[in-house]
MARDRENDREN-869941 format. One record per residue (C-alpha): x, y, z. Coordinates in steps of 0.2 Angstrom, whole numbers, padded with zeros to 4 digits, always signed. Example, Ala and Ser with C-alpha at 12.3 -4.5 7.8 and 13.67 -1.06 7.14 Angstrom:
BEGIN
+0062-0022+0039+0068-0005+0036
//
This chain:
BEGIN
+0000+0000+0000+0007+0018-0006+0008+0030+0010-0001+0046+0006+0006+0062+0013-0004+0073+0026-0008+0073+0044-0023+0060+0040-0014+0049+0029-0016+0033+0038-0034+0033+0033-0032+0033+0014-0025+0020+0000-0020+0031-0012-0011+0049-0014-0022+0064-0017-0022+0068-0035-0011+0082-0040-0025+0094-0046-0036+0090-0031-0020+0094-0020-0018+0111-0028-0038+0114-0028-0038+0110-0009-0024+0117-0003-0025+0134+0005-0006+0138+0008-0004+0150-0006-0014+0162+0004-0016+0157+0022+0003+0159+0024-0003+0176+0030-0008+0168+0046+0007+0162+0051+0013+0174+0064-0004+0173+0072-0004+0153+0070+0011+0153+0081+0005+0164+0093-0010+0154+0097+0001+0139+0097+0012+0147+0110-0003+0150+0120-0010+0133+0117+0008+0125+0123+0008+0135+0139-0010+0130+0142-0006+0112+0140+0010+0114+0152-0001+0123+0164-0012+0108+0166+0001+0096+0166-0001+0087+0149+0016+0094+0142+0032+0093+0152+0043+0106+0155+0058+0100+0143+0043+0098+0129+0038+0116+0133+0054+0124+0132+0058+0114+0115+0041+0120+0108+0044+0138+0113+0063+0138+0106+0056+0130+0090+0042+0140+0086+0053+0155+0089+0065+0150+0076+0053+0146+0063+0045+0164+0066+0060+0172+0063+0063+0162+0047+0046+0167+0041+0049+0185+0044+0066+0183+0036+0058+0175+0020+0068+0160+0023+0054+0148+0027+0049+0135+0013+0032+0132+0011+0025+0115+0005+0009+0112-0006+0010+0094+0000+0008+0100+0017-0009+0110+0012-0011+0124+0024+0000+0135+0036-0004+0125+0052+0003+0108+0044+0019+0117+0037+0022+0124+0054+0019+0109+0063+0029+0098+0051+0044+0111+0053+0043+0111+0071+0043+0092+0072+0059+0091+0061+0066+0102+0073+0062+0096+0090+0055+0078+0087+0040+0070+0097+0039+0087+0106+0032+0095+0091+0019+0081+0088+0012+0083+0105+0008+0102+0102-0008+0098+0094-0015+0088+0109-0033+0094+0113-0035+0104+0097-0040+0103+0080-0037+0113+0063-0054+0118+0065-0054+0127+0081-0035+0133+0076-0039+0143+0060-0054+0151+0069-0043+0157+0083-0030+0162+0069-0041+0172+0058-0049+0181+0073-0030+0185+0079-0028+0192+0062-0044+0201+0061-0042+0209+0078-0025+0216+0073-0032+0222+0056-0046+0232+0065-0035+0241+0075-0024+0246+0061-0040+0251+0053-0045+0262+0068-0029+0272+0067-0032+0274+0048-0049+0281+0052-0042+0292+0065-0029+0299+0053-0043+0303+0039-0053+0312+0053-0038+0323+0058-0035+0328+0039-0053+0332+0037-0052+0342+0053-0037+0352+0046-0047+0357+0030-0061+0361+0040-0053+0372+0052-0044+0382+0037-0060+0383+0028-0072+0386+0043-0079+0402+0035-0076+0399+0016-0093+0400+0007-0098+0386-0005-0114+0380-0012-0123+0366-0004-0133+0355-0015-0149+0344-0015-0154+0334-0031-0137+0340-0037-0145+0359-0040-0139+0373-0029-0150+0374-0013-0142+0384+0001-0125+0392+0006-0114+0382+0017-0096+0383+0021-0083+0371+0016-0078+0367+0034-0096+0362+0036-0095+0350+0022-0079+0342+0027-0087+0339+0045-0101+0329+0038-0087+0316+0032-0079+0317+0049-0096+0312+0056-0097+0297+0044-0080+0290+0049-0084+0293+0067-0099+0280+0065-0086+0270+0057-0074+0270+0070-0088+0266+0081-0094+0252+0072-0077+0245+0071-0075+0244+0089-0092+0235+0091-0086+0223+0079-0070+0220+0087-0079+0215+0103-0087+0201+0094-0070+0196+0085-0061+0196+0102-0069+0178+0107-0057+0162+0108-0064+0148+0099-0048+0138+0103-0054+0122+0115-0069+0117+0105-0057+0105+0095-0064+0099+0079-0082+0102+0085-0087+0094+0101-0072+0100+0113-0059+0089+0120-0057+0075+0134-0041+0084+0139-0041+0094+0155-0039+0110+0146-0041+0128+0152-0049+0139+0139-0049+0153+0149-0030+0153+0153-0027+0153+0134-0040+0168+0132-0029+0177+0145-0013+0173+0135-0020+0179+0119-0029+0194+0126-0048+0188+0121-0062+0195+0131-0070+0179+0133-0072+0161+0126-0084+0156+0114-0098+0146+0123-0103+0133+0111-0091+0121+0103-0100+0118+0087-0103+0136+0084-0084+0140+0089-0078+0131+0075-0091+0135+0062-0095+0154+0066-0089+0168+0052-0101+0181+0058-0088+0191+0064-0079+0191+0047-0095+0195+0038-0099+0209+0050-0083+0215+0048-0084+0215+0029-0100+0225+0031-0093+0238+0042-0078+0239+0030-0091+0241+0015-0098+0256+0024-0081+0264+0026-0078+0262+0007-0096+0269+0006-0091+0286+0013-0073+0287+0005-0081+0283-0012-0095+0297-0009-0081+0310-0005-0071+0303-0019-0086+0307-0031-0088+0325-0024-0068+0327-0026-0068+0322-0045-0084+0333-0048-0076+0348-0038-0058+0346-0049-0068+0347-0065-0065+0363-0074-0085+0365-0075-0084+0366-0055-0066+0371-0052-0068+0370-0033-0052+0362-0028-0037+0355-0035-0028+0338-0030-0009+0338-0028-0001+0331-0042+0006+0315-0033-0012+0308-0033-0016+0312-0051-0011+0305-0069-0009+0311-0086-0016+0305-0102-0005+0296-0116-0014+0307-0129-0020+0323-0122-0005+0332-0114-0017+0344-0105-0026+0331-0095-0023+0330-0075-0033+0314-0070-0040+0310-0052-0034+0293-0053-0034+0290-0034-0052+0295-0030-0058+0285-0046-0050+0271-0040-0057+0272-0022-0074+0272-0031-0070+0256-0041-0063+0247-0026-0078+0250-0017-0086+0238-0028-0074+0226-0024-0076+0227-0006-0096+0225-0008-0092+0209-0018-0081+0202-0005-0096+0205+0007-0108+0195-0004-0097+0181-0006-0095+0178+0012-0113+0179+0015-0117+0166+0001-0102+0157+0007-0112+0153+0025-0129+0153+0020-0131+0135+0016-0118+0127+0028-0124+0114+0041-0115+0114+0057-0100+0111+0061-0085+0116+0051-0085+0113+0031-0072+0114+0018-0082+0129+0011-0074+0139+0025-0057+0139+0018-0064+0151+0005-0066+0165+0019-0049+0170+0019-0045+0177+0002-0061+0189+0001-0056+0194+0021-0038+0198+0016-0042+0207+0001-0055+0218+0011-0041+0222+0024-0028+0226+0011-0039+0237+0001-0047+0246+0017-0030+0251+0025-0023+0256+0008-0036+0265+0005-0037+0275+0021-0018+0277+0021-0018+0287+0005-0034+0295+0008-0028+0303+0024-0013+0309+0013-0022+0315-0002-0033+0326+0009-0018+0336+0016-0016+0339-0003-0032+0346-0007-0030+0365-0012-0046+0375-0011-0051+0388-0024-0063+0400-0014-0067+0411-0028-0074+0398-0038-0085+0391-0024-0092+0409-0020-0096+0412-0038-0106+0396-0039-0114+0399-0022-0121+0415-0028-0129+0407-0043-0145+0396-0042-0154+0408-0029-0146+0400-0015-0153+0414-0003-0171+0411-0008-0174+0402+0009-0167+0416+0018-0179+0427+0009-0194+0416+0014-0188+0415+0032-0187+0434+0032-0206+0436+0027-0211+0423+0040-0202+0433+0053-0212+0448+0047-0228+0439+0050-0232+0431+0033-0238+0413+0034-0223+0400+0027-0234+0394+0012-0238+0411+0007-0219+0417+0009-0213+0402-0001-0225+0408-0015-0220+0425-0015-0201+0421-0015-0205+0409-0030-0212+0423-0040-0196+0433-0035-0186+0420-0042-0194+0419-0057-0192+0437-0060-0175+0439-0055-0172+0423-0067-0181+0433-0081-0169+0449-0078-0153+0438-0077-0149+0443-0059-0149+0436-0042-0161+0441-0029-0151+0452-0020-0148+0462-0037-0167+0466-0037-0171+0484-0033-0180+0486-0017-0197+0492-0026-0196+0476-0036-0195+0466-0020-0209+0474-0011-0220+0471-0027-0220+0452-0020-0224+0457-0002-0227+0474+0006-0219+0467+0022-0201+0469+0012-0191+0483+0019-0172+0489+0017-0167+0476+0029-0171+0462+0018-0153+0464+0008-0143+0458+0023-0152+0441+0024-0150+0440+0005-0130+0440+0006-0121+0423+0007-0113+0428+0024-0129+0433+0031-0136+0416+0026-0123+0407+0035-0124+0418+0051-0142+0415+0053-0139+0397+0056-0130+0398+0072-0136+0383+0080-0127+0367+0085-0126+0357+0069-0127+0373+0058-0116+0380+0046-0112+0396+0054-0094+0398+0053-0095+0400+0073-0103+0384+0074-0092+0375+0063-0076+0381+0073-0085+0374+0089-0089+0358+0081-0071+0357+0076-0065+0359+0094-0078+0346+0100-0073+0334+0087-0054+0335+0092-0057+0333+0109-0068+0318+0105-0055+0309+0094-0041+0313+0107-0050+0305+0120-0052+0287+0113
//
């Protein structure tokens, strides 16, 4: 009988087909879990020693061997083998080759099922911490822009039509709020990631006298997973993370769309630093906002990974199934994409050059102070619906004359309501409109500055 390779070779009478070997192996991508696999193995070994399953000599040999392997992996000298399927068996085989039977004893009381679930949680916990830092960096860049332009007038839009004047600082603070929610979602997600599956073994637990709480403390987990079947098969935490990551990309994609529009000569509101743009191979005048465009595109990629993970899990019975091997590539790519996007975005925002004159010209178009005129009439005693009608007629008249409301003579404005007085022009200015919205959350420069102070205090305290 020909001996097969693998940790389970004793059960089979023929070797695995070469195509099947390549098809089922995960080592081409799960090698990225190596450091977390070794960290988990060291904690597991310490627990086995703590409960008396391992001798002191075996424990010392395992620690020495795994430390040497980790150094080789970090140096790029470790040889990964497709024959050994995955990161776990590669490391275990190398350990046994170095220290003999002590290496074989390391797997006592665990399975690759709870081992990989632990590795992925350790990996994702680390990724979330780095993503949290990336979110904070983007928020700081937004606050810097907002502070510089707390009083810079720009048009606010609804339906992509000029609606009311706002400030550029106020606009940037809207994205700060979105990223603040993202930060909170990631923190919440991290709490569910930070539960220890190790000890569930293949699916039913183990007959060895393990101490799961000991391992949880060693690895910094908040608690252990409460059901062994769920512990090895749960990938909710990966799906939840992917959903939170998708929302981050939604927000950055929305801002990217605005940066692209604002950089267009038809708007001319901003310019991006050259290092975030490219040119054209045929049109020498072009400066293309490639980074924001790619953020929009990569957003769809992250969405796709979320849908892939949901589909992966929807038909699986308990407990672990080989399907779950397919969770890693979309998860790894989501983490890579999000981290790269946050890093480049924080820097790109520092390179945004605002063109206040263009913003002001655009804010002066489209009768953006019409609502202020209506509010003025209401404060004079006219019911809002009547005020709305009177201002709509005034807008139509100004449009016919090709001028703004503020450019109409007082007599013309009084024709739409006898309540109009000489003080109306103060509310028809852009600055007057901004100043009138002087409440928490409003766009008055005074409120924008106060919001920035609150925001900086919030992110510095967490």
